[in-house]
N, C-alpha and C positions, 0 to 999 in steps of 0.2 A: 646483469644476469635480472630482465622484468621479474616478480613475482607473481603470479595467477591469486589476486584475487577467489576467495573459494568461501558459498553461502554453509552453512552448519551448523547443526546442534550439537550440545554438549555439556558441560557441566564447570560451570567457574570453581571453585574452589571446595572445599574440606567439608564445610555445612554445609551436605546436598540437599534442596529444595527446588528439586527439578531440571531437566533439561532444558537453557534455552537456546534458542537461536542465534547466533553470533559466526564471526565471520573470520576467518582464516587464511595464511599462507602457500598453495603451495610451488614450486619450482616448476621450471615450465622442462620437460624432460631432457636426460642429460644421452651420450648415445648408447648408456644400452639400455633405457627403459619407456615404460609404454604409458600413454596418456589416454586418461579413461575415465568415461562422464560413465558414472551411475547412474545403473537405472530402480535394480531394487538391490534393499540393503537386510539381512536378514534378521533374528532380535533374537542376541543366545543373551540365554542365564548367566555369565561369564559381565557382559554387559552391564547387569544391574551390579552385580560387587561390583566391581569395579570401579563403577562414580561414586557406588559411596565408600566407595574407599575402605569394605571390609578386607582386603588382601592386607593395607598398611601401607600398601607400596604406589599407590597411585599419582601420578604427573599431570598437576591442574596445568592449564583447561583440559579438561575430558572430554576429547572426541568420537565417542563408539562404532562398535562396529568393526562385523570381520566375518562376515558372510555377504560377500560385494557382488551381483551381478551386473555386466556395464558393454559398454561398444569404446572399442577405442576409438581414440579420434585425432592420434598425435603418436611419431614413437622418434625414437633417437635413432643417430648416425646408422651407426653396429646392430640395430634390434634383426634381427630375420624372422625367429617368426610369426609373426605378426605383423599386422596391415589396417588401416585404418577399416574401420567398416565390423572389422571381427566384433564377434560378443566370446567376451573371458567373463572369466571367474579373479579375484584375490581370497584368499580363506584368513586364515588367521598370522601369516608369515610375509614379510617384506624380504629382510638376508640373513644374512647368518654369516659365517666368520670361511665358511668356505674349505678349508681347512684342515680342519680335527679330523680323526675318524669316524666319527657321525657323519660329517657333512658329506667325508667325500663316499660312504656305503648310501646317499641318500637319505637318510635320519636328521634332515636337518634342525626338526622338533627336535630333538635333544641334543642340540651342535652343546662342543663342549668349548667350546673360546672366551675369550673372559668374559665377554657380558653376552652369550650365549646369541639366542636369534634371534632377529630386532620384531619388534613386535606390530601388527601394521595399525594397534594403536599401541600408544602407553609404554612406548620406547622400546628400553633392550630389557629381556628377560631376567637380569642380573646387569642392574646400573651402576656403573661406576661413578655418576654423580646425576643433580636430577636436573644435569641440563640441557639435554637431548631429551625433545620428546617425537612422537608420529601419534597424525591424524589421523581415523576410521571412516569405515563411513556412513558415519551419521551425515553428507555433506554430497554435494551434489557432482566432487573429483575428484581424479586421486591418481600418483603418477610412480610408479613403479616398477623396478627392474625386472626384463624380461621372464629371466629365467625364474621367477618368482610368482611370473600369470600362468592361469591357467585357459589351456578351450574347454567353453562348452558346447560340448554334440547336441549336432540339431537334433537328435531327436529328444535333446530335456525338456521341459516349458520352461522359461527362462524366468515366469513372473513365478514358480513355485523353488527351482534351484539349489537359491539361494544357500538355506541349509544344509546342504550337501560341502559343503563347503570347509563346515565346520561340524557339526551335527553325525552326518552323515561319514566323516574320515575320523571324528574318534571313536565314532561304537563299530566303523570298516577294519580300522588298525589290528585291536586287538585280536577281532573277530580271524585276519590273517594270523595275524604274527602266532596264535596257538593254534592252528591249522582247523579252526574249524568247518567241519564237514561234514560229507554222509555219515548219518553212520554217528553225528553227535547228538548229546543230548543236551541239551544249554536252554537257558534260565535269563530272561533278563527282567530285574527290577529297577522300576517304575517306570510309567508307560507316558511319557509326555517326548519334551524335545528330543531331548539324545534317544529315549527309549525305545520309543517309533518307529521311529531309521532305524534303529539296534532291531526287532524285530523283525521288521523288512530283508535284512538282511541277511540276518541272519537263515532264516527259512532262500532264499534266493538263495543261499549257498549248501543247501540241504540237508542244517541240516533239519532236529527234532524243536520245536522250540516250546517254549512253556514262559510266559507275562506271569510276571509279579506285580500285582497290585495294590496299592492300602484298598484303593476306593474298589466294591466292586461294580458302581453302575460302569467302569473303561470293557468291561467282561466284550464287548459285542464288538466296540469301535475295536479289541485288541483283536483278538478272533478276522476280524476282519483285515487288520494286518493279515493277516497270514497267522498268528498264534496258532499251534495241533490245541491251545488250553490253557487257562489263565490261574489262579492259584490266589488268593488275595491272602493278603498278610498278615491280617487282623483275628484270623480265624488258627489258633492255637492246634488245634483238631489236625489241620490241613495240612496246614507249616511241617508236622510228625509225622504226617504219612509222608511227604517229597521227602527227606533225612536219604542219605547218602542218594542219592537220582540223577546229580549233573555230569556233568564234565565239567563242562564252561558256566561259570554266573556271570554275568557284569550289569552290576551295579552303576548304573547312572542316574541314584538321588544324588544331586548339588547343595545340600545341607546336611551338617554335623548329623548320621543318620547309627543303631547298634547293628555292627554289621556280624558281630556275632548268630547273629540270628540266624543268617543266611549261610552261614560260614559250617554250620550243618548240612545242610542240604545238599554239597557236592560230593560225592562220589571218592573213592581213596585214590586219587594221584590227583585230585576233579583242577581246576585255579579257579580263583576267584578273583574278578579283576574291578576294581574301582576308579570310574571315571566320569567328567563332574564334583566331584566332589576332591574342593583344593586346601586341606586344612587336614584336622585328625578326625578320627572316630568317635565317635558320642563317650564312646569305653576303649580303654584297650581289650585289644587282642586273646582269646581266652588260646594259646599257645597248644593246652590238653587235646582240642579239639582240634587242630593242628597237624600237632603229630601224630593223634590215633593212627590216623588217618592219611596222613601223609598229602596233606595238601599245602597248596600253595596260594596263596594269596598277592596281588600282586598287585599292578597301576600303570595305566598308559594315561600316553595326552597327546591329543590330534595324528597327524603320520607325518612325513614328508611329500618334498613337490612331487614325485614322481608317486606315489601311492595312491593322494589327489586325485589328480589326475588321471590314474587307474580307476578309484573307484565312483567319481564323473559318468566313464564309458559301461563298471558296473552298474552303474545305477540305469544308463541311458541303453542297457541291454537290456534286461529286466524290468524296463518300463518302473522302474520305482521313484515316487517321488517323495519330499512331503510334504506331507499334509501343511496346509497353510492357511491365514487370515487376513491380508491384505487390506493395512493402515499407512493414514496416513500418513506427513512426520509431526506433524500437529498435536497430531494425537499421540504419539509415544513417552507423555506423564503416563496418561490413562491409564496403558498397555503393558505398564512400568509395576501398579499399581495392580493389573488383574492376575499382574505374571506373581507377584508377589502371595497376592488371592491362589492363585492355585486354577485358577475360570481360564484362562489361553486352549485351546485346547491344538495343541501340542509346538504351533510354532509361531506370532509372523514374521513380517516379512513391509519393508515402508516399500512403498511406491517414492521414490522419491523424487518421482514431477513438481512432485506436493512443495516439496520443498522449493525446487527451479522456478516456479509456478507462483511464489509467495512474495505479497512485495516489500 
């Protein structure tokens, strides 16, 4: 079977000195697979962590990108849900074991199989060896199992929709699981790529939403996104005034932080859930603060395929879109520098035509 040469951008080795143009190979679609021409790809903070091997699990070469919007250009003989010309999406997963209880219950993101789920890039979540790799959306095309392909609602602007496939589902899933809705008092900590989606989603679910940020300059942005009020976390007196105020606190900070500062804000029986951080908190949890008010501290990771389709439909219904800045593929290293310096306004999206047009 003849391989499909594919232009891409990726990291070639563990000494990270920027992403570079490279060529990878895709295999033609099997019977149950869909071949997708990539139109747009979001830039996630985890892309930066992965290419730099911050989690000590990167397989090189590494081609990031798991917020993919594209158009179907071919399907396998057994595919029934999609046809050439359909606008589709691919998120963080492209396969799972399909047999464990999590997969059977539509929560492939918690696959309990021997290698867990297969990531859109960097191979298995629990690799048995380093011989198997996958390449993501910083490329001109991708081939994915039909069951892991999402349909993009016509009401969504495809130039902006890509981050829903990671930032959107990562924040929507815990909001739904902990039954956020009318009457809920919700705090969203960190108003960046994840947080700006969380504010919009929590508001649309009917909650009273407080945005918590270190940056007072983000107040206007947070209010425009739907926050009822904004709390500046560096204001000690303001933080004390909000103690025991929230049913649910969603923390979207991507790097190690002091979680105990936010635990006190939760009501009795309140839940604090961290998304975005893959690793330990800056300091251990103070269990006295947890126990004295029967608070719960939890974590969450993306969402299953059915729930990802659900959040796409929810965003279409409520006219929710990520705030994005379009860039060329050739500008990705500059974009990474700005992400590190926190200069990006919520989310970058790569126009993949720039890679297709490159010499």
